[in-house]
Residue frames as qw, qx, qy, qz and C-alpha x, y, z in Angstrom:
[[0.712, -0.014, -0.685, 0.153, 16.40, 29.90, -13.17],
 [0.602, -0.757, -0.053, -0.249, 15.80, 29.61, -9.48],
 [0.410, 0.464, -0.627, 0.473, 18.80, 29.73, -7.10],
 [0.701, -0.495, -0.501, 0.112, 19.23, 28.65, -3.57],
 [0.293, -0.952, 0.033, -0.081, 21.00, 31.73, -2.42],
 [0.710, -0.424, 0.344, 0.445, 24.60, 30.37, -2.89],
 [0.219, 0.794, -0.354, -0.443, 27.20, 31.58, -5.31],
 [0.933, 0.328, -0.131, -0.071, 28.07, 28.04, -6.38],
 [0.395, 0.620, -0.593, 0.329, 31.60, 28.21, -5.06],
 [0.821, -0.336, -0.437, 0.150, 32.90, 25.82, -2.37],
 [0.290, -0.905, 0.251, -0.183, 34.25, 27.31, 0.80],
 [0.482, 0.514, -0.653, 0.279, 37.84, 26.50, 1.74],
 [0.041, -0.237, 0.774, -0.585, 37.34, 26.21, 5.43],
 [0.565, 0.079, 0.560, -0.601, 34.83, 23.91, 7.06],
 [0.327, 0.194, 0.898, 0.222, 32.58, 21.47, 5.26],
 [0.187, -0.085, -0.392, -0.897, 30.37, 22.72, 2.39],
 [0.487, -0.401, -0.612, -0.477, 26.71, 23.09, 3.03],
 [0.533, -0.447, -0.600, 0.395, 27.20, 23.50, 6.82],
 [0.102, -0.885, -0.104, -0.442, 26.00, 26.59, 8.52],
 [0.271, 0.438, -0.577, 0.634, 28.32, 28.14, 11.12],
 [0.399, -0.322, 0.510, -0.691, 27.68, 26.93, 14.60],
 [0.885, -0.037, -0.208, -0.416, 26.11, 23.61, 13.59],
 [0.721, -0.444, 0.531, -0.045, 27.15, 20.40, 15.43],
 [0.478, 0.542, -0.664, -0.194, 29.74, 18.35, 13.79],
 [0.864, -0.235, 0.397, -0.203, 29.24, 14.59, 14.40],
 [0.239, -0.420, 0.816, 0.317, 31.77, 12.04, 13.40],
 [0.635, 0.272, -0.432, -0.580, 30.92, 10.18, 10.16],
 [0.726, 0.061, -0.684, -0.049, 31.84, 6.68, 11.50],
 [0.768, -0.629, -0.038, -0.114, 31.56, 5.10, 14.96],
 [0.055, -0.794, 0.592, -0.129, 34.89, 5.12, 16.88],
 [0.233, -0.342, 0.902, -0.125, 34.96, 1.44, 17.81],
 [0.443, -0.047, -0.780, -0.439, 33.46, -1.84, 16.38],
 [0.143, -0.296, -0.848, 0.416, 31.99, -2.58, 19.82],
 [0.250, 0.355, 0.229, -0.871, 29.90, 0.63, 19.46],
 [0.478, 0.152, -0.529, -0.684, 28.59, -0.65, 16.05],
 [0.349, -0.144, -0.926, 0.013, 27.67, -3.97, 17.69],
 [0.027, -0.315, -0.651, 0.690, 25.96, -2.20, 20.50],
 [0.328, 0.317, -0.067, -0.887, 23.99, -0.01, 18.14],
 [0.463, 0.059, -0.733, -0.494, 22.99, -2.92, 15.97],
 [0.253, -0.223, -0.907, 0.251, 21.91, -4.89, 19.02],
 [0.119, 0.334, 0.403, -0.843, 19.95, -1.93, 20.33],
 [0.416, 0.242, -0.306, -0.821, 18.15, -1.54, 17.03],
 [0.424, -0.058, -0.873, -0.233, 17.33, -5.23, 16.83],
 [0.145, -0.308, -0.796, 0.501, 15.88, -5.09, 20.33],
 [0.240, 0.322, 0.144, -0.905, 13.95, -1.92, 19.58],
 [0.465, 0.134, -0.578, -0.657, 12.55, -3.53, 16.38],
 [0.337, -0.162, -0.926, 0.047, 11.53, -6.69, 18.38],
 [0.011, 0.392, 0.597, -0.700, 9.75, -4.64, 21.13],
 [0.327, 0.348, -0.086, -0.874, 8.06, -2.40, 18.49],
 [0.359, 0.050, -0.807, -0.466, 7.03, -5.41, 16.45],
 [0.141, -0.266, -0.913, 0.275, 5.03, -6.64, 19.42],
 [0.214, 0.273, 0.251, -0.904, 2.79, -3.53, 19.39],
 [0.425, 0.546, 0.718, -0.070, -0.78, -3.97, 18.01],
 [0.281, 0.330, 0.424, 0.795, -1.43, -2.18, 14.72],
 [0.119, -0.654, -0.287, -0.690, -2.81, 1.30, 15.03],
 [0.623, -0.654, -0.393, 0.175, -2.28, 1.36, 18.77],
 [0.196, -0.972, 0.133, -0.005, -0.55, 4.01, 20.90],
 [0.680, -0.477, 0.467, 0.303, 2.50, 1.80, 21.26],
 [0.676, 0.367, 0.464, 0.439, 2.79, 1.37, 17.45],
 [0.182, 0.943, 0.147, 0.236, 2.49, 5.16, 17.08],
 [0.389, -0.851, 0.338, 0.104, 5.25, 5.89, 19.63],
 [0.791, -0.174, 0.497, 0.311, 7.31, 3.17, 18.03],
 [0.575, 0.577, 0.344, 0.467, 7.23, 4.97, 14.68],
 [0.035, -0.985, -0.033, -0.164, 7.62, 8.54, 16.15],
 [0.594, -0.722, 0.251, 0.250, 10.75, 7.78, 18.15],
 [0.675, -0.037, 0.460, 0.576, 13.01, 6.61, 15.27],
 [0.318, 0.787, 0.343, 0.403, 11.45, 9.42, 13.06],
 [0.263, -0.964, 0.004, -0.028, 12.36, 11.96, 15.57],
 [0.657, -0.535, 0.362, 0.388, 15.88, 10.64, 16.05],
 [0.612, 0.247, 0.472, 0.584, 16.57, 10.50, 12.34],
 [0.157, 0.906, 0.264, 0.290, 15.16, 13.96, 11.89],
 [0.412, -0.880, 0.180, 0.153, 17.53, 15.33, 14.59],
 [0.688, -0.221, 0.467, 0.510, 20.44, 13.51, 12.93],
 [0.487, 0.570, 0.444, 0.491, 19.45, 14.94, 9.46],
 [0.027, -0.982, -0.126, -0.140, 19.18, 18.44, 10.96],
 [0.499, -0.763, 0.307, 0.273, 22.56, 18.31, 12.80],
 [0.457, -0.300, 0.668, 0.505, 24.33, 16.73, 9.76],
 [0.634, 0.643, 0.096, -0.419, 22.95, 18.12, 6.56],
 [0.871, 0.200, 0.346, 0.286, 24.17, 16.35, 3.41],
 [0.305, -0.436, 0.336, 0.777, 27.13, 17.76, 1.42],
 [0.529, 0.686, 0.064, -0.495, 26.12, 19.63, -1.67],
 [0.562, -0.045, 0.675, 0.476, 26.81, 17.87, -4.91],
 [0.183, 0.333, -0.352, -0.856, 26.62, 19.38, -8.39],
 [0.743, 0.359, 0.342, -0.449, 23.43, 18.65, -10.29],
 [0.666, 0.057, 0.638, 0.382, 23.83, 16.28, -13.33],
 [0.048, -0.257, 0.410, 0.874, 24.37, 17.72, -16.73],
 [0.524, -0.025, -0.460, -0.717, 21.37, 15.95, -18.12],
 [0.671, -0.119, 0.500, -0.535, 18.54, 13.77, -16.89],
 [0.027, -0.096, 0.966, 0.239, 18.43, 10.11, -17.83],
 [0.594, 0.045, -0.049, -0.802, 14.94, 10.16, -19.32],
 [0.683, 0.043, -0.688, -0.241, 14.81, 6.39, -19.95],
 [0.367, -0.036, -0.792, 0.487, 15.72, 5.52, -16.32],
 [0.188, 0.094, 0.412, -0.887, 13.42, 8.11, -14.91],
 [0.612, 0.034, -0.294, -0.733, 10.44, 7.04, -17.11],
 [0.567, -0.096, -0.818, -0.013, 10.70, 3.48, -15.83],
 [0.168, -0.157, -0.678, 0.698, 10.34, 4.76, -12.22],
 [0.371, 0.103, 0.042, -0.922, 7.48, 7.11, -13.22],
 [0.622, -0.009, -0.586, -0.520, 5.63, 4.24, -14.85],
 [0.474, -0.138, -0.832, 0.254, 6.05, 1.94, -11.83],
 [0.013, -0.173, -0.478, 0.861, 4.95, 4.73, -9.45],
 [0.461, 0.060, -0.193, -0.864, 1.99, 5.64, -11.62],
 [0.633, -0.095, -0.712, -0.288, 0.84, 1.98, -11.79],
 [0.326, -0.190, -0.779, 0.501, 1.25, 1.51, -8.03],
 [0.157, 0.153, 0.259, -0.941, -0.83, 4.77, -7.35],
 [0.513, 0.030, -0.429, -0.743, -3.40, 3.74, -9.80],
 [0.547, -0.136, -0.826, 0.009, -3.73, 0.31, -8.20],
 [0.176, -0.230, -0.650, 0.703, -4.07, 1.86, -4.68],
 [0.271, 0.145, 0.039, -0.951, -6.54, 4.56, -5.88],
 [0.599, -0.041, -0.542, -0.588, -8.76, 2.11, -7.71],
 [0.463, -0.181, -0.841, 0.214, -8.61, -0.37, -4.79],
 [0.003, -0.230, -0.501, 0.834, -9.70, 2.48, -2.42],
 [0.431, 0.090, -0.170, -0.882, -12.47, 3.52, -4.79],
 [0.670, -0.085, -0.644, -0.360, -13.75, -0.14, -5.05],
 [0.657, -0.561, 0.295, -0.408, -13.47, -0.59, -1.21],
 [0.028, -0.502, 0.864, -0.031, -10.76, -3.26, -1.74],
 [0.916, 0.056, 0.007, -0.397, -12.91, -6.17, -2.98],
 [0.769, -0.296, 0.545, 0.158, -11.24, -9.62, -2.82],
 [0.783, 0.435, 0.344, 0.282, -10.82, -9.57, -6.55],
 [0.401, 0.702, -0.056, 0.586, -9.00, -6.21, -6.37],
 [0.671, -0.597, -0.276, 0.342, -7.10, -5.97, -3.15],
 [0.052, 0.964, -0.228, 0.128, -5.06, -2.97, -2.09],
 [0.481, 0.506, -0.612, 0.372, -1.29, -3.25, -1.44],
 [0.295, -0.442, 0.582, -0.616, -1.99, -3.15, 2.37],
 [0.886, -0.084, 0.195, -0.412, -4.43, -6.07, 2.14],
 [0.863, 0.354, -0.353, 0.068, -1.76, -8.10, 0.31],
 [0.323, 0.525, -0.591, 0.521, 1.04, -7.22, 2.74],
 [0.546, -0.512, 0.291, -0.596, -0.87, -7.61, 6.03],
 [0.978, -0.159, -0.006, -0.134, -0.83, -11.41, 6.05],
 [0.759, 0.390, -0.326, 0.406, 2.89, -11.49, 5.38],
 [0.077, 0.525, -0.432, 0.729, 3.60, -9.14, 8.30],
 [0.750, -0.497, -0.203, -0.386, 1.54, -11.23, 10.67],
 [0.858, -0.219, -0.332, 0.325, 4.39, -13.25, 12.29],
 [0.382, -0.902, 0.044, 0.195, 6.23, -11.29, 14.98],
 [0.629, -0.328, 0.380, 0.594, 9.72, -12.09, 13.57],
 [0.434, 0.459, 0.482, 0.607, 8.81, -10.94, 10.06],
 [0.105, -0.939, -0.280, -0.168, 7.17, -7.79, 11.45],
 [0.523, -0.762, 0.145, 0.353, 10.30, -6.96, 13.53],
 [0.607, -0.032, 0.458, 0.649, 12.58, -7.56, 10.55],
 [0.256, 0.714, 0.446, 0.475, 10.45, -5.21, 8.44],
 [0.276, -0.956, -0.096, 0.033, 10.72, -2.54, 11.15],
 [0.620, -0.519, 0.301, 0.505, 14.47, -2.97, 11.32],
 [0.515, 0.293, 0.491, 0.638, 14.75, -2.64, 7.51],
 [0.046, 0.880, 0.364, 0.303, 12.55, 0.44, 7.64],
 [0.410, -0.876, 0.059, 0.248, 14.82, 2.08, 10.33],
 [0.641, -0.248, 0.453, 0.569, 17.92, 1.10, 8.37],
 [0.377, 0.573, 0.479, 0.547, 16.50, 2.58, 5.14],
 [0.128, -0.971, -0.171, -0.109, 15.82, 5.83, 7.00],
 [0.551, -0.682, 0.263, 0.404, 19.37, 5.85, 8.28],
 [0.607, 0.114, 0.514, 0.595, 20.58, 5.34, 4.75],
 [0.190, 0.834, 0.379, 0.354, 18.55, 8.31, 3.60],
 [0.358, -0.930, -0.005, 0.085, 19.95, 10.46, 6.42],
 [0.689, -0.413, 0.374, 0.464, 23.47, 9.28, 5.90],
 [0.583, 0.482, 0.423, 0.499, 23.41, 10.02, 2.16]]
């Protein structure tokens, strides 16, 4: 069995999974006004980023900036280690595997067939829905918040 170099015991001092000398950031904002300011800033950022033309330099920078910020947060605050489950829920996992396999088969066959109108790719179906600026900005905001949820976990 492969190991990760730890002996499996939790340390008494400090937080588990944190290397010595790593930055310790607070888990929650100190004040509700800070939460409101962050939410407003994210909404404004999503609105500005939603105005960028697809596949443009502005759209690229609009994706790289939140990615770099979330990567820095994930590096500075690694998640706490949790024990692995005793057993894997095969039924629950098989549902996700079936859905993912069907999605990738759909995308691969659409790519192979050059996305004919009778067999569109997922991107061709989503593009018209993301046309309005408000919807596109909301999708960017949801994407940033999903990244934050992954980092926070």
